KOLDRENMAR-531222 format. One record per residue (C-alpha): residue number from 1; x, y, z. Coordinates in steps of 0.05 Angstrom, whole numbers, plus 5000, padded with zeros to 4 digits. Example, Ala and Ser with C-alpha at 12.3 -4.5 7.8 and 13.67 -1.06 7.14 Angstrom:
2
{atom 1, {5246, 4910, 5156}},
{atom 2, {5273, 4979, 5143}},
END
This chain:
626
{atom 1, {8735, 4116, 6272}},
{atom 2, {8672, 4080, 6295}},
{atom 3, {8606, 4119, 6283}},
{atom 4, {8573, 4130, 6349}},
{atom 5, {8491, 4144, 6340}},
{atom 6, {8467, 4193, 6369}},
{atom 7, {8534, 4235, 6356}},
{atom 8, {8584, 4244, 6424}},
{atom 9, {8551, 4320, 6437}},
{atom 10, {8484, 4297, 6438}},
{atom 11, {8501, 4234, 6485}},
{atom 12, {8537, 4278, 6536}},
{atom 13, {8493, 4310, 6581}},
{atom 14, {8462, 4238, 6599}},
{atom 15, {8529, 4206, 6601}},
{atom 16, {8565, 4174, 6658}},
{atom 17, {8639, 4199, 6664}},
{atom 18, {8661, 4123, 6653}},
{atom 19, {8608, 4129, 6585}},
{atom 20, {8636, 4188, 6560}},
{atom 21, {8705, 4149, 6566}},
{atom 22, {8676, 4087, 6528}},
{atom 23, {8644, 4127, 6472}},
{atom 24, {8710, 4161, 6454}},
{atom 25, {8751, 4094, 6458}},
{atom 26, {8699, 4066, 6410}},
{atom 27, {8699, 4129, 6362}},
{atom 28, {8777, 4132, 6367}},
{atom 29, {8803, 4057, 6374}},
{atom 30, {8743, 4031, 6325}},
{atom 31, {8750, 4020, 6252}},
{atom 32, {8700, 4070, 6209}},
{atom 33, {8659, 4005, 6191}},
{atom 34, {8636, 3994, 6261}},
{atom 35, {8563, 4024, 6285}},
{atom 36, {8559, 4046, 6357}},
{atom 37, {8487, 4061, 6391}},
{atom 38, {8486, 4094, 6454}},
{atom 39, {8423, 4082, 6501}},
{atom 40, {8378, 4074, 6446}},
{atom 41, {8313, 4039, 6455}},
{atom 42, {8318, 3966, 6427}},
{atom 43, {8270, 3920, 6400}},
{atom 44, {8195, 3914, 6411}},
{atom 45, {8196, 3923, 6489}},
{atom 46, {8242, 3979, 6485}},
{atom 47, {8306, 3960, 6525}},
{atom 48, {8354, 4007, 6537}},
{atom 49, {8428, 3973, 6535}},
{atom 50, {8486, 4018, 6543}},
{atom 51, {8516, 4010, 6480}},
{atom 52, {8499, 3971, 6414}},
{atom 53, {8570, 3954, 6376}},
{atom 54, {8554, 3923, 6308}},
{atom 55, {8605, 3907, 6251}},
{atom 56, {8579, 3874, 6182}},
{atom 57, {8640, 3825, 6187}},
{atom 58, {8640, 3812, 6264}},
{atom 59, {8565, 3813, 6288}},
{atom 60, {8537, 3849, 6349}},
{atom 61, {8555, 3865, 6416}},
{atom 62, {8514, 3885, 6483}},
{atom 63, {8555, 3931, 6529}},
{atom 64, {8533, 3954, 6596}},
{atom 65, {8584, 4001, 6632}},
{atom 66, {8590, 4009, 6717}},
{atom 67, {8629, 4067, 6734}},
{atom 68, {8634, 4024, 6807}},
{atom 69, {8703, 4030, 6843}},
{atom 70, {8725, 3963, 6880}},
{atom 71, {8703, 3989, 6947}},
{atom 72, {8641, 4005, 6934}},
{atom 73, {8620, 3929, 6916}},
{atom 74, {8597, 3897, 6983}},
{atom 75, {8577, 3832, 6951}},
{atom 76, {8566, 3799, 6888}},
{atom 77, {8531, 3737, 6855}},
{atom 78, {8520, 3715, 6784}},
{atom 79, {8456, 3748, 6788}},
{atom 80, {8458, 3811, 6828}},
{atom 81, {8509, 3861, 6865}},
{atom 82, {8504, 3887, 6930}},
{atom 83, {8532, 3963, 6929}},
{atom 84, {8553, 4018, 6983}},
{atom 85, {8519, 4080, 6966}},
{atom 86, {8503, 4143, 6995}},
{atom 87, {8435, 4124, 7015}},
{atom 88, {8464, 4059, 7041}},
{atom 89, {8465, 3987, 7015}},
{atom 90, {8431, 3982, 6945}},
{atom 91, {8420, 3915, 6908}},
{atom 92, {8423, 3917, 6831}},
{atom 93, {8426, 3874, 6770}},
{atom 94, {8497, 3841, 6759}},
{atom 95, {8517, 3872, 6692}},
{atom 96, {8539, 3810, 6664}},
{atom 97, {8472, 3783, 6666}},
{atom 98, {8437, 3850, 6644}},
{atom 99, {8479, 3846, 6584}},
{atom 100, {8472, 3772, 6569}},
{atom 101, {8391, 3786, 6573}},
{atom 102, {8386, 3842, 6528}},
{atom 103, {8439, 3802, 6476}},
{atom 104, {8387, 3745, 6485}},
{atom 105, {8331, 3786, 6472}},
{atom 106, {8365, 3814, 6408}},
{atom 107, {8384, 3750, 6378}},
{atom 108, {8315, 3719, 6387}},
{atom 109, {8289, 3778, 6348}},
{atom 110, {8329, 3781, 6296}},
{atom 111, {8327, 3704, 6285}},
{atom 112, {8242, 3716, 6270}},
{atom 113, {8269, 3748, 6201}},
{atom 114, {8279, 3693, 6150}},
{atom 115, {8330, 3744, 6121}},
{atom 116, {8375, 3741, 6183}},
{atom 117, {8370, 3660, 6190}},
{atom 118, {8420, 3607, 6155}},
{atom 119, {8380, 3572, 6105}},
{atom 120, {8353, 3498, 6114}},
{atom 121, {8414, 3477, 6080}},
{atom 122, {8458, 3503, 6120}},
{atom 123, {8493, 3462, 6181}},
{atom 124, {8473, 3525, 6226}},
{atom 125, {8399, 3520, 6196}},
{atom 126, {8349, 3565, 6224}},
{atom 127, {8405, 3599, 6268}},
{atom 128, {8422, 3671, 6266}},
{atom 129, {8468, 3691, 6205}},
{atom 130, {8524, 3734, 6244}},
{atom 131, {8559, 3721, 6313}},
{atom 132, {8533, 3756, 6371}},
{atom 133, {8562, 3772, 6446}},
{atom 134, {8552, 3811, 6509}},
{atom 135, {8603, 3846, 6558}},
{atom 136, {8614, 3891, 6619}},
{atom 137, {8659, 3949, 6622}},
{atom 138, {8690, 3964, 6689}},
{atom 139, {8710, 4038, 6679}},
{atom 140, {8738, 4053, 6753}},
{atom 141, {8772, 3975, 6767}},
{atom 142, {8838, 3960, 6739}},
{atom 143, {8849, 3885, 6716}},
{atom 144, {8894, 3872, 6772}},
{atom 145, {8834, 3887, 6822}},
{atom 146, {8787, 3850, 6785}},
{atom 147, {8834, 3789, 6790}},
{atom 148, {8850, 3803, 6865}},
{atom 149, {8773, 3813, 6885}},
{atom 150, {8760, 3741, 6838}},
{atom 151, {8703, 3778, 6802}},
{atom 152, {8715, 3724, 6746}},
{atom 153, {8669, 3687, 6789}},
{atom 154, {8609, 3728, 6771}},
{atom 155, {8635, 3765, 6708}},
{atom 156, {8672, 3722, 6653}},
{atom 157, {8743, 3747, 6650}},
{atom 158, {8734, 3751, 6574}},
{atom 159, {8675, 3785, 6585}},
{atom 160, {8695, 3848, 6616}},
{atom 161, {8739, 3907, 6595}},
{atom 162, {8775, 3939, 6658}},
{atom 163, {8795, 4008, 6666}},
{atom 164, {8873, 4000, 6646}},
{atom 165, {8850, 3965, 6585}},
{atom 166, {8808, 4026, 6556}},
{atom 167, {8859, 4078, 6570}},
{atom 168, {8875, 4133, 6516}},
{atom 169, {8942, 4098, 6507}},
{atom 170, {8923, 4031, 6488}},
{atom 171, {8935, 4004, 6421}},
{atom 172, {8871, 4000, 6380}},
{atom 173, {8883, 3928, 6356}},
{atom 174, {8891, 3906, 6422}},
{atom 175, {8822, 3948, 6442}},
{atom 176, {8792, 3912, 6391}},
{atom 177, {8808, 3849, 6411}},
{atom 178, {8778, 3858, 6474}},
{atom 179, {8710, 3863, 6442}},
{atom 180, {8718, 3807, 6390}},
{atom 181, {8741, 3757, 6451}},
{atom 182, {8666, 3774, 6481}},
{atom 183, {8629, 3747, 6423}},
{atom 184, {8600, 3674, 6440}},
{atom 185, {8622, 3630, 6379}},
{atom 186, {8661, 3672, 6325}},
{atom 187, {8650, 3645, 6253}},
{atom 188, {8658, 3679, 6188}},
{atom 189, {8604, 3732, 6172}},
{atom 190, {8598, 3781, 6114}},
{atom 191, {8532, 3817, 6121}},
{atom 192, {8504, 3854, 6058}},
{atom 193, {8479, 3920, 6058}},
{atom 194, {8408, 3897, 6056}},
{atom 195, {8424, 3855, 6112}},
{atom 196, {8455, 3909, 6150}},
{atom 197, {8382, 3948, 6137}},
{atom 198, {8345, 3887, 6162}},
{atom 199, {8382, 3887, 6226}},
{atom 200, {8366, 3965, 6236}},
{atom 201, {8301, 3948, 6216}},
{atom 202, {8289, 3898, 6267}},
{atom 203, {8322, 3933, 6322}},
{atom 204, {8297, 4002, 6312}},
{atom 205, {8226, 4008, 6299}},
{atom 206, {8228, 4081, 6302}},
{atom 207, {8270, 4093, 6240}},
{atom 208, {8223, 4047, 6188}},
{atom 209, {8198, 4075, 6129}},
{atom 210, {8136, 4037, 6102}},
{atom 211, {8115, 4027, 6032}},
{atom 212, {8076, 4080, 6004}},
{atom 213, {8121, 4135, 6036}},
{atom 214, {8089, 4140, 6103}},
{atom 215, {8137, 4181, 6146}},
{atom 216, {8138, 4127, 6203}},
{atom 217, {8118, 4054, 6217}},
{atom 218, {8051, 4053, 6260}},
{atom 219, {8065, 4022, 6324}},
{atom 220, {8057, 3946, 6327}},
{atom 221, {8020, 3908, 6384}},
{atom 222, {8046, 3847, 6415}},
{atom 223, {8093, 3793, 6387}},
{atom 224, {8042, 3776, 6330}},
{atom 225, {8069, 3836, 6297}},
{atom 226, {8136, 3807, 6296}},
{atom 227, {8117, 3750, 6249}},
{atom 228, {8095, 3803, 6195}},
{atom 229, {8164, 3819, 6171}},
{atom 230, {8159, 3849, 6102}},
{atom 231, {8199, 3817, 6039}},
{atom 232, {8222, 3893, 6022}},
{atom 233, {8240, 3938, 6081}},
{atom 234, {8262, 4015, 6081}},
{atom 235, {8298, 4050, 6143}},
{atom 236, {8325, 4113, 6151}},
{atom 237, {8399, 4115, 6120}},
{atom 238, {8457, 4127, 6177}},
{atom 239, {8457, 4200, 6167}},
{atom 240, {8383, 4210, 6174}},
{atom 241, {8383, 4164, 6233}},
{atom 242, {8443, 4198, 6270}},
{atom 243, {8407, 4266, 6253}},
{atom 244, {8341, 4242, 6281}},
{atom 245, {8371, 4219, 6345}},
{atom 246, {8420, 4276, 6350}},
{atom 247, {8373, 4334, 6351}},
{atom 248, {8379, 4367, 6417}},
{atom 249, {8348, 4426, 6445}},
{atom 250, {8340, 4500, 6424}},
{atom 251, {8326, 4513, 6352}},
{atom 252, {8347, 4478, 6292}},
{atom 253, {8344, 4483, 6212}},
{atom 254, {8347, 4427, 6170}},
{atom 255, {8361, 4449, 6099}},
{atom 256, {8347, 4384, 6050}},
{atom 257, {8333, 4372, 5980}},
{atom 258, {8263, 4340, 5958}},
{atom 259, {8263, 4266, 5979}},
{atom 260, {8319, 4273, 6034}},
{atom 261, {8273, 4252, 6087}},
{atom 262, {8262, 4316, 6120}},
{atom 263, {8184, 4297, 6136}},
{atom 264, {8208, 4236, 6166}},
{atom 265, {8257, 4266, 6210}},
{atom 266, {8207, 4314, 6228}},
{atom 267, {8155, 4250, 6243}},
{atom 268, {8215, 4221, 6298}},
{atom 269, {8225, 4285, 6329}},
{atom 270, {8154, 4300, 6338}},
{atom 271, {8141, 4232, 6376}},
{atom 272, {8197, 4239, 6414}},
{atom 273, {8186, 4316, 6436}},
{atom 274, {8111, 4285, 6456}},
{atom 275, {8138, 4237, 6499}},
{atom 276, {8185, 4296, 6541}},
{atom 277, {8137, 4350, 6547}},
{atom 278, {8072, 4362, 6582}},
{atom 279, {8055, 4421, 6537}},
{atom 280, {8029, 4409, 6473}},
{atom 281, {8072, 4405, 6408}},
{atom 282, {8048, 4443, 6341}},
{atom 283, {8064, 4415, 6269}},
{atom 284, {8050, 4468, 6220}},
{atom 285, {8056, 4463, 6143}},
{atom 286, {8026, 4502, 6090}},
{atom 287, {7988, 4454, 6047}},
{atom 288, {7927, 4428, 6072}},
{atom 289, {7936, 4364, 6042}},
{atom 290, {8006, 4352, 6079}},
{atom 291, {7976, 4377, 6146}},
{atom 292, {7918, 4320, 6136}},
{atom 293, {7977, 4270, 6118}},
{atom 294, {8012, 4290, 6182}},
{atom 295, {7954, 4288, 6223}},
{atom 296, {7931, 4218, 6201}},
{atom 297, {8001, 4196, 6224}},
{atom 298, {8011, 4229, 6288}},
{atom 299, {7942, 4197, 6306}},
{atom 300, {7966, 4127, 6283}},
{atom 301, {8028, 4137, 6335}},
{atom 302, {7980, 4150, 6397}},
{atom 303, {8004, 4222, 6409}},
{atom 304, {7950, 4260, 6374}},
{atom 305, {7923, 4289, 6444}},
{atom 306, {7993, 4327, 6448}},
{atom 307, {8004, 4340, 6387}},
{atom 308, {7964, 4400, 6337}},
{atom 309, {7974, 4392, 6263}},
{atom 310, {7951, 4448, 6219}},
{atom 311, {7961, 4487, 6162}},
{atom 312, {7984, 4557, 6175}},
{atom 313, {7920, 4595, 6157}},
{atom 314, {7876, 4546, 6196}},
{atom 315, {7916, 4552, 6255}},
{atom 316, {7913, 4626, 6246}},
{atom 317, {7839, 4618, 6246}},
{atom 318, {7835, 4577, 6302}},
{atom 319, {7878, 4622, 6345}},
{atom 320, {7827, 4693, 6329}},
{atom 321, {7770, 4642, 6355}},
{atom 322, {7802, 4613, 6412}},
{atom 323, {7821, 4683, 6450}},
{atom 324, {7757, 4719, 6415}},
{atom 325, {7795, 4768, 6375}},
{atom 326, {7751, 4791, 6321}},
{atom 327, {7769, 4761, 6250}},
{atom 328, {7771, 4801, 6191}},
{atom 329, {7715, 4820, 6142}},
{atom 330, {7711, 4785, 6076}},
{atom 331, {7749, 4831, 6040}},
{atom 332, {7732, 4806, 5968}},
{atom 333, {7800, 4770, 5947}},
{atom 334, {7820, 4707, 5976}},
{atom 335, {7895, 4733, 5978}},
{atom 336, {7868, 4794, 6020}},
{atom 337, {7831, 4756, 6070}},
{atom 338, {7887, 4708, 6087}},
{atom 339, {7933, 4765, 6094}},
{atom 340, {7890, 4807, 6143}},
{atom 341, {7877, 4738, 6175}},
{atom 342, {7955, 4732, 6191}},
{atom 343, {7959, 4812, 6207}},
{atom 344, {7901, 4802, 6263}},
{atom 345, {7934, 4742, 6292}},
{atom 346, {8008, 4783, 6294}},
{atom 347, {7968, 4846, 6326}},
{atom 348, {7935, 4802, 6375}},
{atom 349, {8003, 4764, 6395}},
{atom 350, {8029, 4844, 6404}},
{atom 351, {7973, 4862, 6445}},
{atom 352, {7980, 4799, 6485}},
{atom 353, {7908, 4780, 6472}},
{atom 354, {7931, 4719, 6436}},
{atom 355, {7985, 4690, 6489}},
{atom 356, {8062, 4669, 6468}},
{atom 357, {8095, 4608, 6488}},
{atom 358, {8037, 4568, 6474}},
{atom 359, {8079, 4499, 6456}},
{atom 360, {8137, 4458, 6481}},
{atom 361, {8155, 4454, 6407}},
{atom 362, {8141, 4477, 6346}},
{atom 363, {8157, 4444, 6282}},
{atom 364, {8152, 4471, 6211}},
{atom 365, {8144, 4425, 6148}},
{atom 366, {8157, 4456, 6078}},
{atom 367, {8183, 4524, 6109}},
{atom 368, {8205, 4550, 6042}},
{atom 369, {8128, 4568, 6035}},
{atom 370, {8126, 4607, 6095}},
{atom 371, {8132, 4683, 6092}},
{atom 372, {8186, 4717, 6139}},
{atom 373, {8127, 4751, 6183}},
{atom 374, {8098, 4679, 6187}},
{atom 375, {8163, 4654, 6215}},
{atom 376, {8168, 4710, 6263}},
{atom 377, {8097, 4700, 6288}},
{atom 378, {8104, 4622, 6302}},
{atom 379, {8173, 4634, 6330}},
{atom 380, {8139, 4670, 6382}},
{atom 381, {8096, 4606, 6397}},
{atom 382, {8156, 4571, 6429}},
{atom 383, {8158, 4559, 6502}},
{atom 384, {8221, 4593, 6527}},
{atom 385, {8229, 4538, 6580}},
{atom 386, {8241, 4478, 6521}},
{atom 387, {8255, 4528, 6468}},
{atom 388, {8251, 4475, 6420}},
{atom 389, {8234, 4492, 6346}},
{atom 390, {8254, 4450, 6281}},
{atom 391, {8244, 4486, 6209}},
{atom 392, {8257, 4445, 6145}},
{atom 393, {8273, 4487, 6092}},
{atom 394, {8287, 4471, 6016}},
{atom 395, {8291, 4536, 5971}},
{atom 396, {8290, 4504, 5909}},
{atom 397, {8213, 4482, 5921}},
{atom 398, {8192, 4552, 5944}},
{atom 399, {8131, 4560, 5890}},
{atom 400, {8092, 4612, 5930}},
{atom 401, {8141, 4670, 5923}},
{atom 402, {8149, 4712, 5872}},
{atom 403, {8205, 4670, 5840}},
{atom 404, {8262, 4711, 5875}},
{atom 405, {8304, 4677, 5929}},
{atom 406, {8291, 4697, 6001}},
{atom 407, {8333, 4756, 6027}},
{atom 408, {8320, 4752, 6106}},
{atom 409, {8362, 4711, 6149}},
{atom 410, {8335, 4670, 6201}},
{atom 411, {8360, 4716, 6259}},
{atom 412, {8314, 4769, 6238}},
{atom 413, {8252, 4723, 6252}},
{atom 414, {8281, 4703, 6316}},
{atom 415, {8303, 4631, 6294}},
{atom 416, {8371, 4623, 6328}},
{atom 417, {8406, 4565, 6293}},
{atom 418, {8476, 4583, 6284}},
{atom 419, {8516, 4515, 6300}},
{atom 420, {8453, 4472, 6294}},
{atom 421, {8443, 4475, 6217}},
{atom 422, {8443, 4410, 6176}},
{atom 423, {8442, 4394, 6102}},
{atom 424, {8420, 4341, 6067}},
{atom 425, {8436, 4332, 5995}},
{atom 426, {8416, 4260, 5981}},
{atom 427, {8350, 4248, 5951}},
{atom 428, {8322, 4182, 5967}},
{atom 429, {8252, 4185, 5940}},
{atom 430, {8263, 4189, 5872}},
{atom 431, {8303, 4137, 5825}},
{atom 432, {8362, 4165, 5788}},
{atom 433, {8324, 4171, 5725}},
{atom 434, {8263, 4217, 5748}},
{atom 435, {8314, 4261, 5795}},
{atom 436, {8363, 4263, 5735}},
{atom 437, {8299, 4279, 5682}},
{atom 438, {8278, 4336, 5736}},
{atom 439, {8340, 4366, 5750}},
{atom 440, {8357, 4367, 5673}},
{atom 441, {8291, 4406, 5657}},
{atom 442, {8296, 4454, 5720}},
{atom 443, {8365, 4460, 5721}},
{atom 444, {8365, 4539, 5718}},
{atom 445, {8318, 4541, 5787}},
{atom 446, {8357, 4489, 5825}},
{atom 447, {8422, 4512, 5813}},
{atom 448, {8467, 4507, 5876}},
{atom 449, {8476, 4571, 5918}},
{atom 450, {8518, 4566, 5978}},
{atom 451, {8501, 4613, 6038}},
{atom 452, {8524, 4623, 6113}},
{atom 453, {8481, 4585, 6172}},
{atom 454, {8435, 4648, 6178}},
{atom 455, {8416, 4656, 6104}},
{atom 456, {8386, 4608, 6061}},
{atom 457, {8427, 4561, 6013}},
{atom 458, {8394, 4527, 5953}},
{atom 459, {8424, 4453, 5947}},
{atom 460, {8428, 4413, 5892}},
{atom 461, {8402, 4345, 5898}},
{atom 462, {8445, 4281, 5893}},
{atom 463, {8419, 4220, 5872}},
{atom 464, {8422, 4160, 5925}},
{atom 465, {8426, 4114, 5865}},
{atom 466, {8366, 4077, 5864}},
{atom 467, {8340, 4056, 5792}},
{atom 468, {8279, 4055, 5758}},
{atom 469, {8244, 4064, 5689}},
{atom 470, {8260, 4125, 5645}},
{atom 471, {8199, 4188, 5655}},
{atom 472, {8162, 4183, 5594}},
{atom 473, {8126, 4242, 5553}},
{atom 474, {8058, 4219, 5519}},
{atom 475, {8029, 4259, 5457}},
{atom 476, {7954, 4255, 5462}},
{atom 477, {7904, 4281, 5421}},
{atom 478, {7868, 4333, 5472}},
{atom 479, {7854, 4329, 5541}},
{atom 480, {7802, 4284, 5547}},
{atom 481, {7853, 4237, 5512}},
{atom 482, {7902, 4251, 5558}},
{atom 483, {7854, 4230, 5618}},
{atom 484, {7826, 4173, 5585}},
{atom 485, {7908, 4145, 5579}},
{atom 486, {7912, 4164, 5651}},
{atom 487, {7854, 4115, 5666}},
{atom 488, {7876, 4062, 5622}},
{atom 489, {7942, 4057, 5650}},
{atom 490, {7922, 4060, 5724}},
{atom 491, {7871, 4003, 5701}},
{atom 492, {7921, 3961, 5673}},
{atom 493, {7966, 3965, 5739}},
{atom 494, {7906, 3950, 5781}},
{atom 495, {7895, 3887, 5739}},
{atom 496, {7968, 3867, 5752}},
{atom 497, {7956, 3878, 5831}},
{atom 498, {7976, 3949, 5841}},
{atom 499, {7934, 3991, 5897}},
{atom 500, {7896, 4050, 5878}},
{atom 501, {7943, 4090, 5934}},
{atom 502, {8004, 4077, 5891}},
{atom 503, {7982, 4131, 5839}},
{atom 504, {7979, 4209, 5847}},
{atom 505, {7954, 4250, 5791}},
{atom 506, {7984, 4325, 5790}},
{atom 507, {7956, 4380, 5750}},
{atom 508, {7974, 4446, 5740}},
{atom 509, {7899, 4468, 5742}},
{atom 510, {7846, 4452, 5787}},
{atom 511, {7798, 4445, 5724}},
{atom 512, {7846, 4390, 5696}},
{atom 513, {7842, 4359, 5765}},
{atom 514, {7769, 4358, 5763}},
{atom 515, {7772, 4336, 5683}},
{atom 516, {7821, 4269, 5707}},
{atom 517, {7772, 4253, 5762}},
{atom 518, {7712, 4251, 5726}},
{atom 519, {7746, 4205, 5672}},
{atom 520, {7774, 4161, 5731}},
{atom 521, {7704, 4154, 5762}},
{atom 522, {7671, 4136, 5696}},
{atom 523, {7717, 4080, 5686}},
{atom 524, {7704, 4052, 5759}},
{atom 525, {7770, 4071, 5787}},
{atom 526, {7770, 4091, 5864}},
{atom 527, {7794, 4163, 5865}},
{atom 528, {7797, 4225, 5910}},
{atom 529, {7798, 4294, 5889}},
{atom 530, {7835, 4342, 5932}},
{atom 531, {7790, 4400, 5935}},
{atom 532, {7755, 4437, 5989}},
{atom 533, {7739, 4392, 6052}},
{atom 534, {7766, 4329, 6015}},
{atom 535, {7839, 4358, 6029}},
{atom 536, {7828, 4341, 6099}},
{atom 537, {7811, 4271, 6093}},
{atom 538, {7851, 4257, 6034}},
{atom 539, {7884, 4189, 6065}},
{atom 540, {7827, 4165, 6102}},
{atom 541, {7781, 4105, 6086}},
{atom 542, {7796, 4054, 6028}},
{atom 543, {7850, 4061, 5976}},
{atom 544, {7839, 4110, 5924}},
{atom 545, {7881, 4148, 5866}},
{atom 546, {7898, 4218, 5889}},
{atom 547, {7882, 4282, 5840}},
{atom 548, {7903, 4342, 5862}},
{atom 549, {7939, 4398, 5836}},
{atom 550, {8016, 4403, 5836}},
{atom 551, {8013, 4458, 5888}},
{atom 552, {7970, 4412, 5935}},
{atom 553, {8020, 4350, 5925}},
{atom 554, {8080, 4389, 5972}},
{atom 555, {8109, 4336, 6015}},
{atom 556, {8072, 4282, 5984}},
{atom 557, {8095, 4219, 5946}},
{atom 558, {8068, 4169, 5906}},
{atom 559, {8099, 4100, 5866}},
{atom 560, {8069, 4128, 5801}},
{atom 561, {8056, 4201, 5783}},
{atom 562, {8018, 4226, 5729}},
{atom 563, {8025, 4301, 5705}},
{atom 564, {7973, 4318, 5647}},
{atom 565, {7972, 4377, 5606}},
{atom 566, {8051, 4396, 5616}},
{atom 567, {8032, 4439, 5548}},
{atom 568, {7987, 4486, 5589}},
{atom 569, {8043, 4501, 5642}},
{atom 570, {8070, 4568, 5625}},
{atom 571, {8024, 4581, 5569}},
{atom 572, {7976, 4620, 5607}},
{atom 573, {7993, 4694, 5629}},
{atom 574, {8055, 4727, 5615}},
{atom 575, {8118, 4698, 5570}},
{atom 576, {8175, 4730, 5610}},
{atom 577, {8229, 4694, 5640}},
{atom 578, {8212, 4700, 5708}},
{atom 579, {8145, 4667, 5697}},
{atom 580, {8172, 4608, 5659}},
{atom 581, {8227, 4590, 5708}},
{atom 582, {8173, 4602, 5762}},
{atom 583, {8127, 4550, 5732}},
{atom 584, {8197, 4500, 5713}},
{atom 585, {8204, 4501, 5787}},
{atom 586, {8131, 4487, 5802}},
{atom 587, {8131, 4426, 5757}},
{atom 588, {8201, 4406, 5786}},
{atom 589, {8166, 4394, 5846}},
{atom 590, {8109, 4360, 5810}},
{atom 591, {8166, 4307, 5779}},
{atom 592, {8194, 4295, 5848}},
{atom 593, {8138, 4269, 5873}},
{atom 594, {8151, 4201, 5837}},
{atom 595, {8180, 4143, 5871}},
{atom 596, {8196, 4096, 5811}},
{atom 597, {8147, 4111, 5751}},
{atom 598, {8131, 4184, 5717}},
{atom 599, {8093, 4195, 5665}},
{atom 600, {8080, 4267, 5636}},
{atom 601, {8026, 4277, 5579}},
{atom 602, {8015, 4336, 5527}},
{atom 603, {7968, 4348, 5468}},
{atom 604, {8008, 4404, 5435}},
{atom 605, {8072, 4427, 5423}},
{atom 606, {8103, 4476, 5462}},
{atom 607, {8162, 4502, 5503}},
{atom 608, {8148, 4458, 5564}},
{atom 609, {8139, 4392, 5533}},
{atom 610, {8204, 4411, 5485}},
{atom 611, {8242, 4422, 5547}},
{atom 612, {8218, 4354, 5574}},
{atom 613, {8229, 4324, 5512}},
{atom 614, {8304, 4341, 5512}},
{atom 615, {8314, 4331, 5581}},
{atom 616, {8294, 4260, 5574}},
{atom 617, {8334, 4247, 5515}},
{atom 618, {8397, 4276, 5551}},
{atom 619, {8386, 4231, 5612}},
{atom 620, {8377, 4168, 5566}},
{atom 621, {8439, 4184, 5525}},
{atom 622, {8483, 4198, 5591}},
{atom 623, {8458, 4135, 5625}},
{atom 624, {8469, 4093, 5557}},
{atom 625, {8542, 4126, 5555}},
{atom 626, {8557, 4112, 5634}},
END
């Protein structure tokens, strides 16, 4: 069964009757290794062919679909067709010419990538490594009518599929042969997975994942950008791409494990909605650091005028300021103040001092950090006409609650997402070694817990299989030695060509973060301490090592992560089992920020270092035995 992207339900509202029939045949008559994109923008010019059909052993086809009836065609030549319409005669492009132009553009685009060209020693040196072609699908004209009208003078006979050749009863091999006959010059082709990814990377810029964990690729200017193709590329996997392209209207919930690409999908969705609606889009998260990252990426994509990015309490404060609702007085405790701040906004909405429906869409990242009453408040901010809400959730990363699993239902807070809920289990961010160690360490708090669509499941992450070094646990003399060791490691890596942006130092307590930042400054290593107003500028300016608390790291990722002072985690406060489990969940979040290398440090023994050491040993033994 061929894979259609977006999925058929998402495509149906904008498909013609003939396109619906063809989509059904592509799904039913093609094998599982065929990929078919419908009405997806292609290349830097963002062309919209009706269908792109791709097979790793066949190459790619561009198909144009026409629901014309024979009697509606008044005239045709190689360049155009004149049609009888309800509004009179209309001149349109010959679909064969249109499909050929699109195919030529794609072929030229792909040939710019050295990895997709035959090498110099090959007899086809410099040419595309895969066959390609184009064709027309005439959904209301039979082959007999095509021949009788002598349409082969304007559309090649082997470049067309007619009405009777795409019937439901047609044999699947016969249908596939019709497609194969459309290829210009067939030749043996066996694309590897990296080559398939490069095909998708070149054709669909919006699914690119740049290095350093950015959410989506900044837009490129003109053809010059096409010459700067990196050696290593990253793209959404097919499940992520299909999900991102298939998100329809209404409320949507994505339950995804750490590193599954939730924020990347949010970024794609954000840009798409900004193109669609005149009203502003709201993107909310809990952390200031993640809000700063999202805000910067939205700005890069040129939609910042239509998209508001904020951390939740900052948004609440601005709501009160904008609509002249008095803010609560300073109540002494910061927790008491922010609780009163939210209550003031809720009261303002109930009294209609603060209007509902301010945004065409609301997108919530790290939704597991939101209290039920916050979600109930934010849901009311969605315009009832567009009714677009996206909530990203992972209960394994809910580190701000009391450790108990959330009991509320989505319906109880106004989120109507039954039938529109998706689960992402694969972790793409972490190497197998990092993820396995994090899971072994925090196994009690991430054990899978199923649920229905209206409740909150706990999903155990599965590795995508990328390999890397085994995490390290280093024993130092004291906390100063830990900071000095981190500085020495970073300096050595930078001397070998690493960027300061590659490194994140995640600390349990803010005092430890300040201590590490001081040591890095002494070592003349550029660093930014995520504290106070600096959180909003964390990703601005020149590359720096990012130093922050584990809490502030939510939603971020770094090539190398250092976590100092693990012996102090769970060493303060009550030593009951709930506290220890909550701290284990927090450290799990910190561990899963690492893309490739994870280094943890301690200066005394304790239950957490012992637990980490055991997890590393267990993972090493399992990998050696595999």
